[in-house]
ROKE-574920 format. One line per 5 residues: for each residue x, z, y of C-alpha. Coordinates in pm, 1 decimal. Layout:
BEGIN
X Z Y; ...
END
This chain:
BEGIN
-11358.8 195.0 -10113.4; -11380.6 332.7 -9763.2; -11219.5 699.0 -9728.8; -11441.6 988.9 -9676.2; -11392.6 1135.4 -9334.6
-11323.3 1508.2 -9306.5; -11376.2 1719.4 -8996.7; -11297.7 2077.2 -8875.4; -11543.0 2341.3 -8776.0; -11566.2 2192.8 -8425.8
-11639.3 1842.4 -8556.2; -11295.7 1688.5 -8483.6; -11186.1 1432.8 -8737.6; -10904.4 1596.9 -8944.9; -10835.8 1308.3 -9180.6
-10971.8 1139.3 -9492.6; -10952.7 1161.6 -9860.2; -10744.3 841.8 -9910.8; -10413.2 967.8 -10026.1; -10169.8 694.0 -9895.0
-9868.7 897.9 -10020.6; -9986.8 924.5 -10367.3; -10186.8 590.2 -10400.6; -10130.5 379.7 -10708.5; -10232.1 64.1 -10539.2
-9935.1 -174.3 -10558.9; -9994.0 -302.5 -10207.7; -10017.8 40.3 -10070.1; -9720.2 163.6 -10254.7; -9509.4 -122.7 -10123.9
-9614.7 -66.0 -9756.4; -9566.1 311.5 -9788.9; -9221.7 260.2 -9942.0; -9112.0 77.9 -9628.8; -9285.2 337.0 -9399.7
-9117.2 628.4 -9575.2; -8777.2 449.1 -9583.9; -8784.2 388.8 -9214.4; -8914.6 717.5 -9110.0; -8651.8 904.5 -9329.0
-8369.5 693.3 -9183.8; -8473.2 777.1 -8827.6; -8522.6 1143.0 -8930.4; -8168.5 1156.9 -9070.1; -8016.1 1003.8 -8769.1
-8125.9 1337.1 -8588.7; -8000.6 1562.2 -8872.4; -8213.5 1831.1 -8704.0; -8144.8 2208.5 -8746.0; -8529.7 2279.7 -8685.7
-8832.5 2070.0 -8690.3; -9193.6 2095.8 -8557.6; -9440.6 1870.5 -8728.9; -9733.1 1820.1 -8494.2; -10063.4 1737.5 -8678.3
-9902.5 1788.6 -9016.3; -10214.2 1723.0 -9210.3; -10191.9 1826.4 -9573.1; -9826.2 1898.5 -9515.0; -9687.8 1626.6 -9740.3
-9404.9 1516.4 -9527.3; -9352.1 1862.2 -9383.8; -9300.1 2005.9 -9728.1; -9072.0 1718.8 -9831.4; -8851.7 1789.1 -9530.5
-8842.7 2169.6 -9592.2; -8751.3 2115.9 -9971.6; -8487.2 1852.9 -9885.7; -8326.5 2068.6 -9615.1; -8343.5 2434.0 -9724.7
-8128.7 2546.4 -9429.5; -8359.1 2383.9 -9166.5; -8648.4 2576.5 -9016.5; -8958.9 2362.6 -9058.2; -9295.6 2432.3 -8885.3
-9604.6 2243.3 -8921.9; -9936.5 2279.6 -8754.4; -10289.8 2132.3 -8757.2; -10647.0 2206.5 -8705.8; -10840.4 2473.7 -8879.0
-10994.3 2310.4 -9187.6; -11023.4 2474.1 -9527.6; -10927.7 2144.0 -9698.3; -10597.1 2127.1 -9511.4; -10524.5 2503.3 -9547.4
-10571.1 2470.7 -9927.4; -10321.5 2191.2 -9944.1; -10069.5 2397.9 -9745.5; -10102.9 2670.8 -10021.8; -9993.0 2402.5 -10271.3
-9695.3 2312.1 -10053.7; -9483.9 2626.9 -9973.7; -9102.6 2669.3 -9930.4; -8900.2 2982.6 -9784.9; -8802.5 2777.8 -9468.9
-9154.1 2635.5 -9412.5; -9426.9 2780.6 -9191.9; -9776.8 2646.5 -9126.4; -9984.1 2745.8 -8827.1; -10341.4 2660.9 -8708.1
-10304.3 2500.4 -8371.4; -10439.9 2218.7 -8174.2; -10226.0 1922.3 -8055.8; -10441.9 1890.1 -7740.4; -10361.1 2230.2 -7606.8
-10039.0 2391.2 -7496.2; -9806.8 2460.6 -7796.5; -9736.8 2829.2 -7870.0; -9364.9 2776.5 -7880.7; -9082.3 2816.9 -7629.8
-8908.5 2527.9 -7448.8; -8620.7 2381.6 -7656.9; -8714.6 2585.2 -7960.8; -8684.4 2278.6 -8185.9; -8433.5 2015.8 -8243.6
-8687.2 1765.6 -8338.7; -9063.5 1732.7 -8282.5; -9254.0 1488.6 -8497.2; -9604.9 1333.1 -8477.9; -9660.0 1116.3 -8770.6
-9987.9 929.5 -8740.3; -10125.1 1177.5 -8495.8; -10123.3 1052.1 -8134.5; -10401.4 795.2 -8220.9; -10626.6 1106.4 -8277.1
-10568.2 1322.8 -7969.5; -10760.8 1261.1 -7638.3; -10463.7 1295.0 -7428.9; -10157.9 1154.1 -7598.5; -9943.8 1184.7 -7277.4
-10014.9 1564.0 -7267.4; -9927.7 1607.3 -7639.0; -9605.5 1413.5 -7588.1; -9507.4 1623.8 -7287.6; -9556.2 1945.3 -7494.3
-9347.3 1778.3 -7775.7; -9077.1 1706.1 -7525.7; -9091.0 2067.6 -7382.4; -9042.4 2225.8 -7719.8; -8778.4 1975.5 -7827.2
-8596.5 1983.6 -7492.8; -8230.1 1888.0 -7562.0; -8335.6 1744.2 -7892.9; -8545.6 1442.7 -8020.1; -8894.9 1316.2 -8070.3
-9008.6 1099.0 -8358.6; -9346.3 940.6 -8348.7; -9544.5 682.8 -8545.1; -9892.4 525.5 -8501.1; -10081.3 232.5 -8646.8
-9989.3 -82.4 -8480.3; -10266.8 -251.4 -8291.2; -10464.0 -482.5 -8295.9; -10307.2 -555.8 -8638.7; -10432.2 -217.5 -8788.6
-10796.9 -303.1 -8714.2; -10758.4 -668.1 -8825.0; -10628.4 -538.4 -9169.1; -10925.5 -293.5 -9195.1; -11170.9 -586.2 -9128.7
-10987.9 -799.3 -9368.2; -11055.2 -548.2 -9654.9; -11410.7 -476.2 -9535.0; -11354.7 -134.1 -9400.7; -11524.5 11.3 -9079.9
-11694.1 -322.3 -9010.8; -11944.0 -164.1 -8767.2; -11658.8 -5.5 -8587.0; -11477.9 -333.0 -8561.3; -11211.3 -213.4 -8788.7
-11139.2 101.2 -8592.7; -11056.0 390.0 -8831.3; -11285.5 695.9 -8762.5; -11095.5 951.3 -8530.6; -10869.8 692.5 -8371.2
-10926.3 717.9 -7996.1; -10603.5 559.2 -7878.4; -10449.6 227.6 -7970.9; -10101.8 98.8 -7918.2; -9895.5 -209.0 -7962.1
-9529.6 -168.6 -8051.9; -9436.8 -218.5 -7693.3; -9714.0 -9.2 -7570.1; -9604.8 295.1 -7777.2; -9236.7 249.4 -7679.0
-9343.3 254.8 -7312.0; -9551.7 574.1 -7369.1; -9253.6 749.2 -7540.3; -9005.9 629.8 -7288.4; -9174.2 839.0 -7029.8
-9070.3 1157.2 -7211.9; -8748.6 1057.8 -7344.7; -8457.7 801.6 -7387.0; -8545.7 565.0 -7671.1; -8284.0 564.3 -7940.0
-8460.5 327.1 -8186.3; -8797.2 166.1 -8258.2; -8906.2 11.8 -8593.9; -9220.1 -162.7 -8704.9; -9280.8 -135.5 -9071.5
-9608.1 -315.9 -9144.0; -9870.9 -207.1 -9020.8; -9717.9 87.8 -8813.5; -9483.4 139.9 -8521.1; -9230.5 441.5 -8496.1
-9010.8 550.6 -8223.9; -8715.6 793.2 -8211.0; -8631.0 924.4 -7868.6; -8376.6 1163.4 -7720.8; -8530.7 1419.9 -7489.9
END
């Protein structure tokens, strides 16, 4: 079944109803297990004292990080959308803060305020990914960046193979940017020194030192 697209008050795509983290589909579970394992290992390489999660969505990962690291300040932000904010209310922790902000505007944080800035499945949605990464590098100056995106053109090919988004040639609604593994590494390298890149099917993720 094709996921239902959700949008904020300005019409920006905020996500869809397909819960990849909670899916019971065995194929999705296998892919997500590898994705979460690789992302978690890169996260732990940094061992951050503070985290900014850009485009945190429903706050699934943001909340997990806060619960697993009660001594770490964790801040997540995303667009204004009642569906997202309702999910935030379900995922609270004393060291976790959510804010309504946009990833395509200057961040309301100080330079070097965070040890790690993450963007997990976000950069494909923002009109100017370069500007978003620059802001992430600014607020994580002296720290690290951790980003992941769908790996193209594999992502679209897999969508077509399952009969999804055929009219869009497999492009997921809201995806305005597309990167190969090499292309993402080149983008991130303009804002930091690449520490490690991984490619769990069908994503690419990169850890960089600012």
